[in-house]
C-alpha positions as CSV (number, residue, x, y, z in Angstrom):
1,M,93.9,86.6,150.6
2,T,90.6,87.1,148.7
3,G,90.7,86.3,145.1
4,K,92.9,84.8,142.8
5,R,95.8,87.5,142.6
6,G,98.1,88.3,145.4
7,T,100.1,91.2,144.1
8,Q,100.5,92.8,140.9
9,D,103.5,91.3,139.9
10,E,102.3,87.8,140.7
11,P,100.7,85.5,138.1
12,I,97.2,84.5,138.6
13,Q,96.8,81.2,140.4
14,D,96.2,78.2,138.2
15,E,97.7,80.2,135.1
16,P,101.2,79.7,134.6
17,I,103.2,82.8,133.6
18,Q,103.8,81.5,130.1
19,D,100.1,81.2,129.5
20,Q,99.7,84.7,130.3
21,H,102.3,85.7,127.8
22,S,100.6,83.6,125.1
23,Q,97.3,85.5,125.8
24,L,99.2,88.8,125.3
25,D,100.8,87.4,122.1
26,D,97.3,86.3,120.7
27,A,96.0,89.6,121.5
28,K,98.9,91.3,119.6
29,V,98.6,88.9,116.5
30,A,94.7,89.5,116.5
31,G,95.2,93.1,116.6
32,I,97.7,93.4,113.5
33,L,95.4,91.1,111.7
34,V,92.5,93.4,112.3
35,Q,94.4,96.1,111.5
36,E,95.9,94.9,108.1
37,E,92.5,93.6,107.3
38,S,91.0,97.2,107.5
39,D,94.2,98.6,105.5
40,L,94.7,96.0,103.0
41,A,91.5,94.1,102.1
42,G,91.6,93.3,98.5
43,H,95.1,94.5,97.9
44,D,97.6,92.1,96.0
45,E,98.4,89.3,98.0
46,A,102.3,89.7,97.5
47,H,101.9,93.2,99.2
48,V,99.8,91.9,102.0
49,L,102.2,89.2,102.6
50,S,105.2,91.6,102.7
51,A,103.1,93.9,105.1
52,L,102.3,91.3,107.4
53,R,106.1,90.0,107.6
54,Q,107.1,93.7,108.3
55,R,104.5,94.1,111.1
56,F,105.2,90.8,112.9
57,T,109.1,91.5,112.4
58,D,108.7,95.1,114.1
59,I,107.3,93.6,117.2
60,G,109.9,90.7,117.3
61,M,107.2,88.0,116.8
62,L,108.0,84.8,114.8
63,I,105.1,83.5,112.7
64,S,105.4,80.8,110.4
65,E,105.5,81.2,106.7
66,D,102.5,79.0,106.0
67,T,100.4,81.0,108.8
68,L,101.6,84.4,107.1
69,Q,100.8,83.1,103.8
70,D,97.2,81.9,104.8
71,H,96.3,85.4,106.4
72,A,97.7,87.3,103.3
73,H,95.6,85.1,101.0
74,R,92.5,85.5,103.2
75,I,93.1,89.4,103.6
76,A,93.8,89.8,99.8
77,T,90.5,88.0,99.0
78,L,88.6,90.4,101.4
79,K,86.2,92.9,100.0
80,P,87.9,96.4,100.2
81,N,86.5,98.8,102.6
82,D,86.7,102.7,102.0
83,F,90.0,102.9,104.1
84,S,91.6,99.9,102.2
85,K,90.7,101.4,98.6
86,K,93.1,104.0,99.4
């Protein structure tokens, strides 16, 4: 076999399946945060927090309350762009 992957459903050698899932989860989290930053920059922090909770609940991902609050605060303090002003 050449390369690190055998078949499509086999994990990459030296990378446990759980690590692959973590990478996918990290990408999902990053995608949601980028979207919420675009949509809600400068909005009320409570509104941002509620939206983040809903988005992560919708995809079945558990995020700690402290982490959600940190992201909500950060997004609420961002300068709004044209889209997030709507």
